[in-house]
Structures are given as C-alpha cells and as structure tokens.
C-alpha positions in Angstrom: 25.0 19.2 22.4 27.8 17.8 20.4 29.5 14.5 20.9 33.0 13.4 19.7 31.4 10.9 17.3 28.7 13.1 15.9 27.2 16.4 15.0 23.9 18.0 16.0 21.3 18.9 13.5 17.8 20.2 14.4 18.2 19.0 17.9 19.4 15.5 16.9 22.8 14.0 17.1 24.0 12.2 14.0 26.7 9.6 14.6 29.4 10.1 11.9 30.6 6.5 12.6 27.2 5.1 11.6 27.1 7.3 8.5 30.6 6.2 7.6 29.8 2.5 8.1 26.9 2.7 5.6 29.0 4.7 3.2 31.6 1.9 3.3 29.0 -0.8 2.9 27.5 1.0 -0.1 30.9 1.2 -1.7 31.5 -2.5 -1.1 28.2 -3.4 -2.6 29.2 -1.8 -5.9 32.7 -3.0 -6.3 32.4 -6.6 -5.0 35.6 -6.8 -3.1 38.0 -4.1 -1.9 41.3 -3.7 0.0 41.8 -1.3 2.9 44.0 0.9 0.7 41.4 1.2 -2.1 38.6 1.8 0.4 40.6 4.5 2.1 41.1 6.3 -1.3 37.4 6.0 -2.2 36.0 7.4 1.1 38.9 9.7 2.0 40.0 8.1 5.3 43.3 6.8 6.6 44.2 3.3 5.5 44.4 2.2 9.2 40.8 3.5 9.7 39.6 1.7 6.6 41.2 -1.5 7.9 39.5 -1.1 11.3 36.1 -0.7 9.6 36.6 -3.7 7.4 37.9 -6.0 10.1 35.0 -5.0 12.4 32.5 -5.8 9.7 34.3 -9.1 9.2 34.4 -9.9 13.0 30.6 -9.4 13.3 29.8 -11.5 10.2 28.9 -8.8 7.7 32.0 -9.1 5.6 34.2 -11.9 4.1 37.9 -11.7 3.7 40.1 -13.3 1.1 43.6 -12.4 0.1 43.5 -9.1 2.0 40.3 -8.0 0.2 36.9 -7.7 1.8 33.4 -8.2 0.4 29.9 -8.0 2.0 28.6 -11.3 3.3 25.3 -13.0 2.5 24.2 -12.3 6.1 23.0 -8.9 4.9 20.4 -10.6 2.7 18.6 -11.7 5.9 18.2 -8.1 7.0 16.9 -7.0 3.6 14.5 -10.0 3.4 13.1 -9.5 6.9 12.7 -5.8 6.3 10.8 -6.3 3.1 8.5 -8.8 4.8 7.4 -6.0 7.1 5.8 -4.2 4.2 2.2 -5.0 3.3 2.8 -3.7 -0.2 5.4 -6.5 -0.8 3.3 -9.3 0.8 0.2 -8.3 -1.2 2.0 -7.8 -4.5 4.8 -10.4 -4.7 2.8 -13.1 -6.5 1.0 -10.6 -8.6 4.2 -9.1 -9.9 5.5 -12.6 -10.7 2.4 -13.5 -12.6 2.4 -10.2 -14.4 6.0 -10.7 -15.5 5.3 -14.2 -16.8 2.3 -13.1 -18.8 4.1 -10.3 -20.5 7.5 -12.0 -20.7 9.0 -8.8 -19.4 10.2 -7.2 -16.1 7.6 -6.6 -13.5 8.2 -4.4 -10.4 6.4 -2.8 -7.5 7.8 0.3 -5.9 7.1 2.9 -3.3 8.2 6.5 -2.7 11.1 7.1 -0.5 12.1 10.7 0.0 12.5 12.0 -3.6 13.0 8.6 -5.3 11.1 5.5 -6.2 12.4 2.4 -4.4 11.7 -1.1 -5.8 10.2 -3.5 -3.2 10.0 -6.5 -5.5 11.3 -7.2 -9.1 10.8 -10.1 -11.4 12.3 -10.4 -14.8 10.8 -13.0 -17.2 12.2 -11.4 -20.4 14.3 -13.5 -22.7 15.3 -10.5 -24.7 17.1 -8.3 -22.2 18.6 -8.4 -18.7 17.9 -5.0 -17.2 19.7 -4.5 -13.9 16.7 -3.6 -11.7 16.7 -5.2 -8.2 14.8 -4.9 -4.9 16.0 -1.8 -3.0 17.1 0.0 -6.2 16.3 3.7 -6.1 15.5 5.7 -9.2 14.6 9.3 -9.8 10.9 10.2 -9.9 10.9 12.5 -12.9 12.6 10.0 -15.3 10.6 6.8 -14.5 7.0 5.7 -15.0 6.8 4.6 -11.4 8.1 8.0 -10.2 5.8 10.0 -12.4 2.8 8.1 -10.9 4.0 9.6 -7.5 4.5 13.1 -9.0 1.0 12.9 -10.6 -0.5 13.0 -7.1 0.9 16.5 -6.6 -0.7 19.8 -7.6 1.3 22.1 -9.8 2.2 24.2 -6.8 3.3 21.2 -4.9 5.3 19.9 -7.8 7.3 23.2 -8.1 7.9 23.1 -4.3 8.8 19.4 -4.4 11.3 19.7 -7.3 13.6 22.4 -5.8 16.6 21.3 -7.8 17.3 21.0 -11.5 16.1 17.9 -13.2 18.9 15.6 -14.3 18.9 14.3 -17.8 19.7 10.6 -18.3 18.9 10.4 -22.0 17.8 12.9 -24.6 14.2 12.0 -23.8 14.3 12.9 -20.1 12.1 15.8 -19.0 14.4 18.5 -17.7 11.8 21.3 -17.4 9.1 21.3 -14.7 6.4 22.8 -17.1 6.8 20.0 -19.6 6.7 17.4 -16.8 3.6 19.0 -15.4 1.8 18.7 -18.7 2.6 15.0 -18.8 1.5 14.5 -15.2 -1.9 16.0 -16.1 -2.3 13.3 -18.9 -1.2 10.6 -16.4 -4.0 11.6 -14.0 -6.5 11.6 -16.8 -5.7 8.1 -18.2 -4.6 6.4 -15.0 -1.2 5.1 -16.0 2.3 6.5 -16.8 4.9 5.9 -19.5 8.7 6.0 -19.4 9.7 6.2 -23.0 13.5 5.8 -23.0 13.7 8.6 -20.4 16.0 6.7 -18.1 17.6 4.1 -20.4 17.7 4.0 -24.2 15.8 1.2 -25.9 13.6 0.6 -22.8 10.0 1.5 -22.0 7.9 1.2 -18.9 4.2 1.3 -18.1 3.2 2.0 -14.5 -0.1 2.3 -12.6 -0.9 3.5 -9.1 -1.7 1.3 -6.1 -4.1 3.1 -3.8 -5.9 2.5 -0.5 -9.0 4.7 -0.8 -7.4 7.9 -2.2 -4.0 7.4 -0.7 -1.1 6.3 -2.9 0.5 3.2 -1.4 2.8 2.3 -4.2 3.2 1.7 -7.9 3.3 -1.4 -10.2 5.0 -1.6 -13.6 6.1 -3.5 -16.6 9.4 -2.7 -18.3 10.1 -4.0 -21.8 12.2 -3.3 -24.9 10.9 -0.4 -26.9 10.7 -2.5 -30.1 8.3 -4.8 -28.4 6.2 -2.0 -26.9 5.9 -0.4 -30.4 3.7 -3.4 -31.4 0.2 -2.1 -30.8 -1.2 -5.4 -29.5 1.7 -6.0 -27.1 1.5 -2.4 -25.8 -2.3 -2.7 -25.2 -1.8 -6.1 -23.4 0.9 -4.6 -21.2 -1.3 -1.6 -20.2 -4.2 -3.8 -19.4 -2.0 -6.2 -17.4 -0.5 -3.4 -15.3 -3.9 -1.9 -14.6 -5.4 -5.2 -13.7 -2.4 -6.1 -11.5 -2.8 -2.8 -9.6 -6.5 -3.6 -9.0 -5.6 -7.0 -7.6 -3.0 -5.6 -5.3 -5.4 -3.0 -4.0 -7.9 -5.8 -3.2 -5.2 -7.8 -1.5 -4.3 -4.9 0.6 -7.9 -4.4 1.7 -8.6 -8.1 2.4 -5.2 -9.4 3.7 -3.4 -6.6 5.6 -1.6 -9.0 7.9 2.1 -9.7 7.4 2.8 -13.4 6.9 5.4 -15.2 9.1 8.8 -16.1 7.8 7.7 -19.7 7.5 5.3 -18.7 4.7 8.1 -17.3 2.5 
C-alpha cells in the first residue's frame, strides 16, 4: 500500500517527509547556518518547501533563526545525550576512556558497529599536539579504521567477502582496497588481540584498538589515536597498546558487574 507521503519497501511504508527532515538536519549540522535558498539548492527542493521545513524546525524548537538563516538548536543535544545514556557500553566505558586518554595524552574513544560503519559512543581528547575532529556519533568506515577492523576480524573469510559487497574506498595511499590484503591483516588481529590503523584514514595519525566482549560476543571497541611520530617511539607505542588492552578488560568487567543504566542525575 502506498501513501502520498511515502513509498512501500518490503512491506513497510517509508515516510519521505521524515527522510527529508533528517537529510536537512544533517546538512544544517555541517554548514552551521543556512538560508532557505541555499538549502533548496543543496537538497533539490523548491525554496518555499525549504522555508517550510526550516520554519517548522524553528517553531518546535530544533532550529534557531537569525538574519534569515537557520541553524540547529542546542535542544538536539538533549536527544543525543539521553540516547547515549541508554547504552550500557557508554555507561561502563565513559570514565575508562577519559582515564585512558589522560594517561596517554592522546585521543581515547569507544565505538560500536552500526550497519557497515563504526560509530563512536564516547570520545575524549587529551592530546596537546593535535586536534583530530572525532566526536560522539561520528561514523567511520570499517576497513580503514582500527576500531572497524576489530569488527571485521570477527568475521570468517567467507563472511568478510559477503559483508564487503562493494569496492573498498581509499582515503590515503595506505588504505586497504583489496579484500585479500585486508583478510590477511584481520588474521593477524585475531592472533594478537588488537588492531592498528597506520595512516589508513588520515595521514600522520595512528590508532590502536581492542575488542570489548561479553563472553564471546563483540559488544564494542576501544581505542587510542595519536600522532604517528609519537607512536613510532617504541616505549610510547608499547604503553598505548597495554593501556588499550587494559581498558578493554576494565570495560568488560564493568559490563558484567554493573549492567544497569544510571539515572540522568548521575551524569
């Protein structure tokens, strides 16, 4: 059954107005502020329609207006924060990530698989050397990140070929773009228990990630990202690897001992 506002897919009706609203909000989140005319050009809709979407978001409190341009309001932060608090992975790793980042003076993160990407649940940057733009909710490709390769390492070779049904995008000259080469690295990751990202997503940056498991099920990943020049120092690299693996163990213990989600008053 079709409706004027949607289309049917596999027995379900998708509301195009909802899809369009989130498309518009994603555009707004990247540009900061935008006029109806500019929004119309970006998402290929009439200016009047763009204006209606923006004024509606403004009327319900999710957009601010100044000088004819609209930006997302801080009200959205409440949705993201409340959503994150529903995840045991976040509640059991937040303080661990922060301590890990302080110890290594680098960027700590915890992530989980979402579709074919890794999504950061919590990020803390204690580096005084670089300001990498990782943030909670950020999604990155599995094959080009240490966190993502932890996820892929859980797959058999057959599952990997089935899972990666598209070509692998290259982000730098170091990115794996062939499944066979990636499969060989994933075998090494399974053997040693942690993964590297050696300038595969961003030049000059390295990441070490470890799995967070409950029994044998992968719950998430935890990682440290630092400048390559620091990671090339053997003592620092060893300390980062040990810190990440220790942090993963602590989060696993927390998940087993404290599964309950805290109230908003505790955060």
